[in-house]
C-alpha positions, 0 to 999 in steps of 0.5 A: 959073109956080111958085114956088121952094118951100123947105123950111125946118123945125127938128126935135130930133134924135130927130125932133121938132117941137114945142120946148116938148116939147125937152130943154134943153141947156148950148149953148141953149135953146128960145128961143134956137133959136126966133130962129135958126129966126126968123132962117134966116126972114128970111135966105132973104127967101121972098115968103110963107110956107104952113103948113097948117090946124093950125098957122094955126088957133094964129095966127088964132083966130078963131070963126065969123061969116060976113056975115048976107047974104053974096050972090054969093061968087067963086070959084075966087079972090077976091085982095084984095090982090095988091100985098101985101109978102109974103104968110102962106099957108095950107092949109084944105081944108074952111073951119075957120078964122076970123080977127080980121084980114087979115094977120099981122104984116103978111103978107096972109092967103091960104087955099087951099081944097077946092071943097065949102068953102061959100059963106058960109063964102067971103063970111065969108074975103072981107069980112074983106078975106082972099085965097082959092084955091077948088082944082078939087078937093075935097081941095086941088091942091097944083100948080094952087094954086101956079101961081095964087099965081106967076101972080096974086100973083108968089110967085117965092120959097115957104116951107114951114114946116108941120107934117109932113102938108103936108111930106110932102104936097108931098115926095110931089107933087114940089113941093120945090126945097130941103129946109133942116133946123135940127138943136137939140142937143135930145130929144123923147122923146114918140114925136111925128110926124118931119119928115115923114109920107106915107101910103104913105112918099116912097121911089122917089118922093124923092132929097135931096144934100147942098148945106152942113152949118153949125155954128150959135149955140148948138150946133143945126146947118144941114144944106140939100139940093137936093131930086130928085123921080123920076118915072114 
């Protein structure tokens, strides 16, 4: 069964995603808004969270270190920990991420890869105690990956917390159930990516209906939407 997917994002008023580039406010600043986001993450009580390669690279910080003798590797997936309390999941189509430990702040790492990833990279992940799923196609099949996460790891609620590209891909694939957006009283002004981008746009594919709007501490606003995907 596909997990429930909740996209959780925080942005400036003009759609910027990087608080380091935002203006400050008399109501608060980057520290307070980041804490507010973390509180929202915890309150949602997801079984796992998922980000793209660029976001995970900021946390992984490893260097390539394939084992001397790789031997046979398991495909299409290998799970080093099926009983973790929570999971940190990364999309890494061509196998560019390298890790120094098998978890992020206690959340067991699972990497989702395209089928062209070399065996030596899978061997590296296995030696590091990291779980992985190899997509049946060169590009990652998001729907298939979610099915595996649900069936093999029992993930029922997944928090999508990536950047504009991965969020757009999930929206376009019709895989998001709710969209939660924290808007900080700040401006970016740098012309960076907005919260969601997808080539060809999402008009005609996705509809949102407002579930709630709440004023939060430090001048932020929390918006919660139900996501409706139009088929055909």
